[in-house]
C-alpha positions as CSV (number, residue, x, y, z in Angstrom):
1,M,36.0,-0.9,96.8
2,K,37.5,-3.0,94.0
3,K,36.0,-0.7,91.4
4,F,37.3,2.4,92.9
5,L,40.9,0.8,93.1
6,K,40.6,-0.3,89.7
7,K,39.7,3.2,88.4
8,A,42.3,4.9,90.6
9,D,44.9,2.5,89.3
10,H,43.8,3.2,85.7
11,L,43.8,7.1,86.2
12,F,47.3,7.0,87.7
13,D,48.7,4.7,85.1
14,V,47.6,7.3,82.5
15,A,48.9,10.2,84.4
16,Y,52.2,8.3,85.1
17,K,52.7,7.5,81.3
18,T,51.7,11.1,80.4
19,A,54.1,12.7,82.9
20,A,56.9,10.4,82.0
21,T,56.6,11.1,78.3
22,S,56.4,14.6,78.9
23,A,59.7,14.6,80.9
24,V,61.6,12.6,78.5
25,T,60.3,14.6,75.6
26,L,61.3,17.9,77.1
27,G,64.6,16.6,78.1
28,I,65.6,15.3,74.7
29,S,64.3,18.1,72.7
30,T,66.5,21.2,73.9
31,P,67.4,23.2,71.0
32,A,70.9,23.6,70.2
33,F,70.8,27.2,69.9
34,A,69.8,27.8,73.3
35,A,73.2,28.1,74.5
36,S,73.5,31.8,73.6
37,S,73.1,33.9,76.7
38,S,70.5,36.3,74.9
39,L,68.1,33.7,74.3
40,P,65.9,32.2,77.1
41,T,66.6,28.5,77.8
42,G,63.3,27.2,79.5
43,S,65.3,25.5,82.3
44,G,62.8,26.8,84.9
45,I,60.0,25.4,83.0
46,T,61.8,22.0,82.4
47,D,62.8,21.8,86.0
48,W,59.2,22.6,86.9
49,I,57.7,19.8,84.7
50,K,60.2,17.2,85.9
51,T,59.3,18.1,89.3
52,I,55.6,17.8,88.7
53,A,56.2,14.5,86.8
54,G,58.2,12.9,89.8
55,N,55.6,14.0,92.1
56,L,52.9,12.4,89.9
57,V,55.0,9.1,90.0
58,I,55.3,9.4,93.7
59,I,51.4,9.9,94.1
60,Y,51.0,6.7,92.0
61,L,53.3,4.8,94.2
62,I,51.6,6.0,97.3
63,V,48.3,4.8,95.8
64,Q,50.0,1.4,95.2
65,V,51.0,1.3,98.9
66,F,47.3,1.8,99.7
67,R,46.1,-0.7,97.3
68,G,48.9,-3.1,98.5
69,I,47.6,-2.7,102.1
70,F,43.9,-3.3,101.2
71,T,44.8,-6.4,99.0
72,Q,47.5,-7.5,101.4
73,R,50.3,-7.7,99.2
74,W,53.3,-6.7,101.4
75,G,55.8,-6.9,98.7
76,M,54.0,-4.4,96.7
77,V,53.7,-2.3,99.8
78,I,57.3,-2.3,100.7
79,G,58.5,-2.0,97.0
80,S,56.3,1.1,96.4
81,L,57.4,2.7,99.8
82,L,61.0,2.1,98.8
83,G,60.6,3.5,95.3
84,A,58.6,6.6,96.6
85,T,61.1,7.3,99.2
86,L,64.0,7.0,96.6
87,L,62.1,9.3,94.1
88,I,61.5,11.8,96.9
89,W,65.2,12.0,97.8
90,I,66.2,12.4,94.2
91,I,63.6,15.2,93.4
92,N,63.6,17.1,96.5
93,F,67.3,16.6,97.7
94,T,69.2,16.5,94.5
95,D,72.3,17.8,95.9
96,S,72.3,15.2,98.8
97,F,71.7,12.4,96.2
98,I,74.6,13.5,94.0
99,G,76.8,13.7,96.8
100,A,76.0,10.1,98.0
101,L,76.4,8.8,94.5
102,K,79.7,10.4,94.4
103,A,80.7,9.0,97.7
104,L,79.5,5.5,96.6
105,V,81.7,5.7,93.4
106,Q,84.5,6.8,95.5
107,L,84.1,3.9,97.7
108,F,84.3,1.4,94.8
109,Q,87.1,3.2,92.9
110,G,89.2,3.6,95.9
């Protein structure tokens, strides 16, 4: 069981690093000439890749939850569950998340 968890952890580490690098690279490398309406922007592809990358991170966190349950590391279980929940909210319910952030800012700004 330990070998399986170690191998799965390694595979998800590689997937997480690759997905995170891809999402960051695509977000930064948007060409300046893409603002013209006659050229395609590729926003659909970048949104799709960001969704895939986010879902890979969520899968990694869920694997960490099971790993924490098997090794009885309850802090890791709770942290991974909270992280996965937050990412699901950000990725799948973006409008709701932005609304909550705006309400939080308004609460502190007065």
